[in-house]
SEMARVEX-487397 format. One record per residue (C-alpha): residue in one letter; x negated, z, y negated. Coordinates in steps of 0.2 Angstrom, whole numbers, plus 2048, in hexadecimal, padded with zeros to 3 digits. Each point is the difference from the previous one (the first is absolute). Layout:
% SEMARVEX-487397
{resn = A; c1 = X; c3 = Z; c2 = Y};
...
***
This chain:
% SEMARVEX-487397
{resn = M; c1 = 480; c3 = AA6; c2 = D3E};
{resn = N; c1 = 7FC; c3 = 810; c2 = 7F5};
{resn = N; c1 = 7ED; c3 = 7FA; c2 = 7FF};
{resn = L; c1 = 805; c3 = 7EF; c2 = 7FA};
{resn = L; c1 = 80B; c3 = 807; c2 = 7F2};
{resn = E; c1 = 7F2; c3 = 80C; c2 = 7FA};
{resn = K; c1 = 7F4; c3 = 7F1; c2 = 7FF};
{resn = I; c1 = 80C; c3 = 7F4; c2 = 7F8};
{resn = G; c1 = 808; c3 = 80D; c2 = 7F4};
{resn = P; c1 = 7F3; c3 = 800; c2 = 7F2};
{resn = L; c1 = 7FF; c3 = 7ED; c2 = 801};
{resn = V; c1 = 813; c3 = 800; c2 = 7FC};
{resn = Q; c1 = 7FE; c3 = 80C; c2 = 7F2};
{resn = Y; c1 = 7F1; c3 = 7F6; c2 = 7F9};
{resn = T; c1 = 80B; c3 = 7F0; c2 = 802};
{resn = R; c1 = 80F; c3 = 808; c2 = 7F6};
{resn = Q; c1 = 7F4; c3 = 807; c2 = 7F3};
{resn = L; c1 = 7F8; c3 = 7EE; c2 = 7FE};
{resn = A; c1 = 811; c3 = 7F8; c2 = 7FD};
{resn = R; c1 = 805; c3 = 80C; c2 = 7F3};
{resn = E; c1 = 7F0; c3 = 7FD; c2 = 7F6};
{resn = A; c1 = 804; c3 = 7ED; c2 = 803};
{resn = E; c1 = 812; c3 = 803; c2 = 7FA};
{resn = N; c1 = 7FA; c3 = 807; c2 = 7F0};
{resn = L; c1 = 7F4; c3 = 7F2; c2 = 7FD};
{resn = Y; c1 = 80B; c3 = 7F2; c2 = 805};
{resn = T; c1 = 80F; c3 = 807; c2 = 7F6};
{resn = R; c1 = 7F6; c3 = 800; c2 = 7F0};
{resn = D; c1 = 7FB; c3 = 7ED; c2 = 804};
{resn = V; c1 = 812; c3 = 7FB; c2 = 805};
{resn = D; c1 = 809; c3 = 809; c2 = 7F1};
{resn = A; c1 = 7F3; c3 = 7F7; c2 = 7F5};
{resn = I; c1 = 803; c3 = 7EF; c2 = 806};
{resn = I; c1 = 813; c3 = 802; c2 = 7FF};
{resn = K; c1 = 7FF; c3 = 808; c2 = 7EF};
{resn = S; c1 = 7F5; c3 = 7F3; c2 = 7F8};
{resn = H; c1 = 80A; c3 = 7F1; c2 = 809};
{resn = D; c1 = 7F0; c3 = 7FB; c2 = 807};
{resn = N; c1 = 802; c3 = 7F0; c2 = 80A};
{resn = C; c1 = 7EE; c3 = 7FD; c2 = 806};
{resn = P; c1 = 802; c3 = 7FC; c2 = 813};
{resn = D; c1 = 7EE; c3 = 806; c2 = 803};
{resn = R; c1 = 803; c3 = 811; c2 = 7F9};
{resn = I; c1 = 811; c3 = 803; c2 = 809};
{resn = E; c1 = 7FA; c3 = 7F9; c2 = 810};
{resn = H; c1 = 7F1; c3 = 80B; c2 = 800};
{resn = C; c1 = 80A; c3 = 80F; c2 = 7FD};
{resn = L; c1 = 80C; c3 = 7FA; c2 = 80E};
{resn = D; c1 = 7F1; c3 = 7FE; c2 = 80C};
{resn = G; c1 = 7FA; c3 = 812; c2 = 7FD};
{resn = I; c1 = 811; c3 = 808; c2 = 801};
{resn = L; c1 = 803; c3 = 7F7; c2 = 810};
{resn = D; c1 = 7F3; c3 = 80A; c2 = 809};
{resn = F; c1 = 80A; c3 = 810; c2 = 7FC};
{resn = C; c1 = 811; c3 = 7FA; c2 = 805};
{resn = F; c1 = 800; c3 = 80C; c2 = 80E};
{resn = D; c1 = 805; c3 = 80C; c2 = 7F3};
{resn = E; c1 = 812; c3 = 801; c2 = 7FA};
{resn = N; c1 = 7FB; c3 = 801; c2 = 7ED};
{resn = M; c1 = 7F3; c3 = 7F2; c2 = 801};
{resn = L; c1 = 80E; c3 = 7F5; c2 = 808};
{resn = L; c1 = 80C; c3 = 805; c2 = 7F1};
{resn = L; c1 = 7F2; c3 = 7FB; c2 = 7F5};
{resn = F; c1 = 7FD; c3 = 7F0; c2 = 809};
{resn = K; c1 = 812; c3 = 7FB; c2 = 7FF};
{resn = K; c1 = 801; c3 = 804; c2 = 7ED};
{resn = L; c1 = 7F1; c3 = 7F4; c2 = 7FE};
{resn = C; c1 = 808; c3 = 7F3; c2 = 80B};
{resn = R; c1 = 810; c3 = 800; c2 = 7F7};
{resn = Y; c1 = 7F7; c3 = 7FD; c2 = 7EF};
{resn = Y; c1 = 7F5; c3 = 7F2; c2 = 807};
{resn = Y; c1 = 80F; c3 = 7F8; c2 = 808};
{resn = T; c1 = 805; c3 = 7FB; c2 = 7EE};
{resn = I; c1 = 7EF; c3 = 7F8; c2 = 7FE};
{resn = D; c1 = 7FD; c3 = 7F8; c2 = 811};
{resn = P; c1 = 80D; c3 = 802; c2 = 80D};
{resn = V; c1 = 7F6; c3 = 7F6; c2 = 80D};
{resn = A; c1 = 7F0; c3 = 80B; c2 = 7FF};
{resn = T; c1 = 80B; c3 = 810; c2 = 7FF};
{resn = R; c1 = 809; c3 = 7FA; c2 = 811};
{resn = E; c1 = 7EF; c3 = 7FE; c2 = 807};
{resn = Y; c1 = 7FB; c3 = 812; c2 = 7FC};
{resn = V; c1 = 810; c3 = 805; c2 = 808};
{resn = Y; c1 = 7FC; c3 = 7F6; c2 = 810};
{resn = I; c1 = 7EE; c3 = 808; c2 = 7FF};
{resn = Y; c1 = 808; c3 = 811; c2 = 7FF};
{resn = K; c1 = 80B; c3 = 7FE; c2 = 80E};
{resn = D; c1 = 7F1; c3 = 7FA; c2 = 80B};
{resn = M; c1 = 7F7; c3 = 80F; c2 = 7FC};
{resn = W; c1 = 80C; c3 = 80E; c2 = 7FF};
{resn = D; c1 = 811; c3 = 7FC; c2 = 807};
{resn = N; c1 = 802; c3 = 803; c2 = 812};
{resn = G; c1 = 811; c3 = 7F8; c2 = 800};
{resn = N; c1 = 80A; c3 = 810; c2 = 7FC};
***
């Protein structure tokens, strides 16, 4: 068991570091979209697609929710689909 932990420890650390970098980048994008009242589905959905890859991280999940709340005012149907995609990828029924 200790051997396994030694092997995956660096991977876990790298994954957390990658999530922090993604958070910095996507926070700027999300804030710019909301601040400019951007209603371009392509831009918003591209951002949501990227954020979804990191929703294992609590901060990225909060960012995903923030952009979903904004996008819901533009396209509720598409937003619900993104919520379903999130649940399929990350929600283990908890």
